[in-house]
C-alpha positions in Angstrom: 0.0 0.0 0.0 1.3 3.4 -0.9 2.1 5.6 2.1 0.6 9.0 1.1 1.4 10.6 4.5 5.1 9.8 4.2 5.1 10.9 0.6 3.6 14.3 1.4 6.0 14.7 4.3 8.9 14.0 2.0 7.5 16.4 -0.7 7.3 19.2 1.8 10.6 18.9 3.6 14.3 18.6 3.1 14.6 21.3 0.4 12.4 19.5 -2.1 10.0 22.4 -2.6 12.8 24.9 -3.0 14.6 22.7 -5.6 11.4 22.0 -7.4 10.6 25.8 -7.5 14.0 26.5 -9.2 13.6 23.6 -11.7 10.1 24.9 -12.5 11.3 28.5 -12.9 14.1 27.6 -15.3 12.4 24.8 -17.3 9.0 26.6 -17.3 10.6 29.8 -18.6 12.4 28.0 -21.4 9.3 26.1 -22.4 7.1 29.2 -22.3 9.5 31.0 -24.5 9.5 28.1 -27.0 5.8 27.5 -26.9 4.4 31.0 -26.6 7.4 33.2 -27.5 5.4 35.0 -30.2 2.6 35.8 -27.8 4.8 36.9 -25.0 7.1 39.1 -27.1 4.6 40.1 -29.9 1.0 41.0 -30.2 -0.7 37.6 -30.1 -2.9 36.7 -27.2 -1.3 34.8 -24.3 -2.9 31.7 -22.9 -2.4 32.2 -19.2 -3.7 28.7 -18.3 -0.9 27.3 -20.6 1.7 29.6 -18.9 0.6 28.4 -15.5 0.6 24.7 -16.5 4.1 25.1 -18.1 5.4 26.0 -14.7 3.3 23.5 -12.7 4.4 20.5 -14.7 8.2 20.8 -14.1 7.4 21.5 -10.4 5.3 18.3 -10.1 7.9 16.2 -12.0 10.8 17.4 -10.0 8.9 16.8 -6.7 7.8 13.4 -7.9 11.4 12.5 -8.7 12.7 13.6 -5.4 10.0 11.8 -3.4 10.4 8.6 -5.5 14.1 8.6 -4.9 13.8 9.2 -1.2 11.1 6.5 -0.8 13.2 4.1 -2.9 16.4 4.8 -0.9 14.8 4.0 2.4 13.1 0.7 1.3 
């Protein structure tokens, strides 16, 4: 059975949120420039939902990787 309480504890401690934030900032910015560069720099409409998701996905992936590694290391 998956231990959600332990996973959430690992996801919110030990520098995981800070590292995930920086990963999301760098990767999300690069992906937003690639995917919506014309809209961000030019006169096309910006999809703010896509902007938010483009930062949220790297944050979630980074957090998942860190939690998976920590849970696997202690098994």
